[in-house]
N, C-alpha and C positions, 0 to 999 in steps of 0.2 A: 445452435439456437440463435436466431436473429430477431429479437423482440423489436417492436415498434417503440421508438424512443422519443417521447414528446419533449424530454429534457435530458441533457447530457448526464445529469446526476442519476437518471434511471440506469446508467451504467452500473451503479452500485447494486441495484436490484437484480440486474441481469447476472452480475458476478455471483450474487448469493444463490441464484437459481441454476447456475451453470452445471452443477452436479446432475441435475435432472436430464441434461442433454448429453451426458457423458457417453452414452452408447453410440452417439454419432460423431464423437470426437476421437480421432485416431491417436491422440496423445494422452487421453485420459487413462487408458490401461497402463501405459508406460509410467505415468506419474504414480499411479496407485502401487505398481510393483516396486518402483524405486523407494517409495516411502515405507512400504512393507519391509524392504531390505534394511532400511535404516532402523526401523523399530525392532527388527530381529537381531540387530547388532552384527550383521554379516557383512564385513568389509569386502570380501570377494564378490558377493552378490551386488553390493552397491556399485563397485567398480565395473561390473559386467554391463551396466547400462550406459557406459560412456564409450565414445570412440577412442581410437588409439591416440589421436592428437587433440583430445578434448582439453578445454581450459575451464577450470573450476576456480572461481574466486570467492573467497569469504571476505566481504568488504569490512565486516565488523572488526576482525582480528588482523586484517591485512595479509591474508594468506592466499597464495595462488598455487594451484596444482596443475601441472601439464601432463597429459597422458594418463592412461588407465592405472599404471603402477603408482603414480603420485596421488591419484584420487583414492586408491585403496589405502595408502599410508595415512592420508588425511582423515579418512573415515575411521581407521583403526585408532588413531590418536584421539579422536573425539570420543570413541567408545571407552577408551581407557580413562579419559578425563571426566567423562560423565557416564558412569556404568549403567545408570537407569535412564539413559537418554530416550526421549520420546518426541516424535514429530507428529503433529495433528494438522491435517489439511483443513483450512477454513474456507478458502475459495480457490478455484482454478479456472483460468481462462486461456484459450489458445486459438490460434488462427494460422492455418498452414503449418509452417515449420518452426514457429516461435510461440511463446506464451508466457504466462506468469502464474505464480502460485503464492497465495498468502497462507502462512502457517503459524503454529505455536510450537516453540522449542522449549522443552522443560526437562528437568532432571536434578541431580544432586552434584554439586561442585566437589569433585574429588581431586582433579588434576589441573583445572584451569587456574584457580587461585588457592586450592588446597584448604578450603574452609569447611567442607562437609555440610554446607547449607544448600537448601533447595532454592530453585529459581524457575521462573517462567517468563518468556519474552515472545512477543509477536515479531514476525518478520515476513519478508517477501523474496521470491526468487524470480529472476528473468532467465529464460532458457531458450536454446535453439536445438533442433533435432535434425540429424542427417542420417539417412539409412536406418531409421528405427532406433537410433541411440542418441544420447545427449552429446552435442559437440561443444556446447557452451553453457555455462551456468554461473550466475552471479547471485550471491546471497546478501541481502540487506537487512540488518537488524541493529538494535542498540546495545552495544557491549557495555556501555555505562549503566544501563538498567540492570544487567546481570551483576555488575560490580556493586551497585547499591543494594541489591537484594541479598547478596552474600556478605555484605559488610565491609567490602574493600573500599568503597567510596561512601562518604557520609550522605544521609538523606537530606532533603531540603529542610532548612530550619523552620520550625513552627513559630508563627508570629505571636508576640505577647498579647495577652487579653487587652482588647481595646485598641490595638495597633491597626491602623488603616492599611489595607492592601488592595491591589488591583482586583482581587477576588470579591471585594465588598460591593463592587458595582456590577449589577446585572445588565445584560445587553452589551456584551463586549465581544470583540473578535478574538477567537482562540487560535486561528491559523488559516492557512490557505487550503480550501477543500478541492479546488480545481483550477487548472490553467488551460484555457481553450483558445485556439486561434484558427483562422481560416487559411486555406491554401488552394490555389487553382490546380496544384499538382500534389494532391493529398498522398497518393500511393508512393510517389518518388520521394516526397519529403519524409514520410514514415520510414522508408528504407534508409535514408541518409541518417536520421536520428538513431535508428537501430544499429547501423554499422559503426558510426563514429562516437555515439554517446551511450550505447547500450540500452536505448529506450525501445524495447521490443513491444510495440503496440499490437496487441492480439486482436484488435477490432473493437475492443471495449475500453480502450484507453490504457495508459501505463499507470500502475499502482505504486505510489511512493509513500511508504509508511513513516510516521514520526510520532513523537510524544509531546504532550502539552508541557510547557515549561513549568507552570505552577503546580500541575498535577501530573508528574511523570508516569504515574500508574495508568493514566488514561491515554490510550493509543488511538491515533487518527490516521487518515489516509488521504493523500492528495492524488487526484486523478488528472493526469496530463493527457490531452487529446487534441488531435487535429481534425477540424471540420472542413467539409468541402466549401469552396468559395460561394456556392449557391445557397448555403444555409440561411434561413430566416430567423434563426434562434437568437441572434444578437440584436435584431431590430427592436426599436427604431434607431439604435446606435449605428453609426457608419463605420465604427472601428473594426479592425480585423481581428480583435481579440476580446476576451471577456474573462474576468477572474471571479471565482467562487470563493467566498469567505465563510468559514465555519463560525457560528455564533453560539453563545451559551443560552441566550434568551431572546428569540426573534421578536416577540411582541414588545419587550422592554426596549430593545434597540430601535424598532420602528417608531415607538412612541417618542423617544428622545430625538430621533432624526426629524420627525414631523414637527416638533416644537422648534427645531433649528432651521426649518424652512427647506430641508432637503427634498428634492423631487423624488417621490415614491411612486412606483408603478402600482396601479390598483389591483393587479393580478396577484393571486395567492395560490399556492399549490401545496396540498397535504398528501403525502405518500406514506407507504408503510415503513419507509426508511428515514422520514424526516419531513420538516416543513420548509417551504421555500418562499422567498419574496425577492423583489428586484428594486434597485434604486439607481440613480444616475448622478455622476459627478458633474462639476461645473463645465467640463468639456463635452458632456453628453455621452460619456462612456457608460454602458450598462454594466451594473455590478450585481452578481447573484449572491444572495444570503441564504445560508442553509443551517438549520438547527437539527442535527441528527437526533433520532430517537435514542434514548438511553437503553443499553442492552439489558434484557431481563436477567436477573440473577437467579 
């Protein structure tokens, strides 16, 4: 699926809709079979989807498995530690022989920390495929979130009544929603980042999950993406980059910035995945502001 993207944050919409294009994606069937094997708790079947020299890295726990036999052992260890382990695919995006998957990992902690408590955490995987099997896989998720949910780490303290916190001010930055920059050699640069830093850009940007500091139960995603040097999306800024910031209340922030005399672009954009506005810093750099829609419960 190659949607027309008027804004790079439409990346997020395309990721949400990628399942609809699964029949045309040669990696979709492989992903679905792999996750079915995980949910069937079949270590042999999980390992069968990897090449003999595959490298599987679990970044949260610092584990690296080389080759099919070690991948099988790693899967078996997880099944023993989380006997009701479940993986749910949220989004999948791929291009050529690489791609990314956002997922939810849930279950009961029997062997990780031996608490017997349930947990659920969002994460993302970057992968490469050779000869119809996975040759590389990196899993990114927040182990500290699991530890807090099962009681190994304390939860964030609740402020006393009347105590002022940063949460009391609406219209604040929650984190970075996107990092975008131009290149005259987009394809070569994407290949360099994929090879050296593991940033497998599937054509829709690289997804980097994180959690809000003040509300760790709220998960967000930073989109890292390279634009062609001919893009007009950063105009009128002459800079080769643009940063997108996630905000909690776009209208409140714009109201405050307007009173401070900050240059605000008159353009606004409302999409099914959030509201957007643009401002400029004193050097003329264009800044994108994004207020995501709250997920329906």
